[in-house]
N, C-alpha and C positions, 0 to 999 in steps of 0.2 A: 869975693866979687867975681873972680875969674870963673869959679864953679857956677855961679848964677848965670853968667853970660853963656857958658857952655850948655847949661840946662835949657835956657831959652832958645839957643841955636838948635839944639836937639829937637825941641818941640816944633820949631818952624820947619826944619827939614822933614820931620815926621809928618806934619800936616801937608806939606807939599807932596811928599811921596804918596800919601793917602789920596790927595786930590787927583793926581795923575793916574793912580791905580783905579780908583773907584769912578771917577767922573770923566774918564776918557771918552772921546767922541764915539758914540755907539755905531756910527755909520762905517767905521773901520772894521767892525766885527764881521767875520764871515757869516753868511746867511745860514741859519741852522736848517739842515736838511731834515725833512719829515721821513721817517722810515716807511717803506712801502709794505703794507700789510700782506700777509699770505692770502692768496686767492684772488688777487686783482686780475680782472680779465678785460680785454679790449672790447669795444663796441661790436665788432664783427662776431666775437664769441657770444656776447649777450644775445645778438640777433639769432645766431644758430641755436642756442639753448631755448629761447622763447619759441622759435619756430618748431623745435622738436616737441614742445609741449602742446602744439596745436591739436593733435588727435585726442589727447586727454581732455582738453578744453572743449572740443567739439562733442565728445561723448557726454560730458556733464551738461552742456547746453541742450543737446538733443533729448536727454532723458528728464532733466529737472527743470530746464528753462524753456521748454518748447513753447513758442508763441509769445515769449517775453521780449519786447523790443530792447535791443542792445546786448542782450545776453547777460551772463554772469560776469562778475569782476575778474579781471586778469591781473590786477595790480592793486596795491595800496600805497598811498602817498602820505608821508609824515613830515611835518615841519621840522626843520633842522633844530630850532629852539626846543621843540617838544622832545626830540630825541636826546639832546644834550641834557635836558632837565630830567628825563626818565632815567638815563644812565647814572646821573648824580644821585637821584633819589634811590634807585635800586642798589647802588653801592652802599649808601648810608643804611638802608634797611637791612641789607645782608650783614653788614658789620654789627648792627644792633641785635640780629638774630644769631650771631656767633659764627658767621660764614665769611669766606672771602669770595667775592664775586669774580669770576674769570671769563665770563662771556654771556652771550645771548643766544637762546634757541628760538627759532621762528616756527610757529605752528600754523598750518592752515586751519581755518575755522569757518563757520557760517552763522550769520545772524538768524534769529527765528523768523519764520514767515509771519507777516502781519497782513491780515485780511487778503487783499488782492495783490499785495507786494511780496515777491519771493524773498527768501532769505539769502541775500547776496553773500558771496564768499568774502572772507577777510583774512588778515594775517595777524597773529598774536605774537608779541615779543615777550619772552619770559626770561628772567635772569637765571644764570646757572652759576654754580660755584661748588665749593667744598667746605666742610666743617673745619673750623679752627681747632686743632687738637695739639696739646702740648705733650711731647713724648720725652722731654727731658734731655734731648740731644741737640746741641747747638749746630752740629754739622749736618743734620738731617733736614734737607730742603724739599723732600718729596711731598708733592701735593696729593690730596685725596682725589677720588673720582669726581669729575664734574657732573653734577646732577642739577635738575631744576630745583630752585630754592622753594621748597614747600612752604606755603604761607606768604611768599613774596608776591608783591603786586606785579602785574604784567601791563603791557601797553597795547591798546586797540584803538579803534575809531580813526584809522587813517582815511584819507580821502580816496575815492574810487577813481578809476580811469575815466576819461571823457572821450567817447562813450565807455561804459564799463568794460566792454569786450575788446577795447583797443589793445593791440599788441605793441611791442617795442619797435621803434621809438614813438613816443607820444608827443 
């Protein structure tokens, strides 16, 4: 009987310990800091870089978009949900193709010209990564060269600026 009481007491104490360990008030937990990605720049730097692009943009407009109201696109806008879904799908597709996705490469592109409408510039997001190769060494963590994932889907059809030639900030 004494062993049974000790067993029940052990279960009760174990349940209480688990309750306080697992179900502790989450408000007491420190806020998890989001790591700052490499390459973060301030708005003043964004403005400087987009203004440095002005001569190139003007050269494109003067040669290809002469007489077109608003000029060529200077930016592309993508919905946050579309970007999240694209990244998830690209990682899944990379895995299915035998690759590890490690980034995104952004290419400038242009839509084809349609009758009287010029082919506006766009930006294409393409997944990059490296092939999964087993070399039989558990200590080797070296990644291969990050290349575009051949056969992987990209993302396009972002919204254009308003007007298309609007510079930062919009």
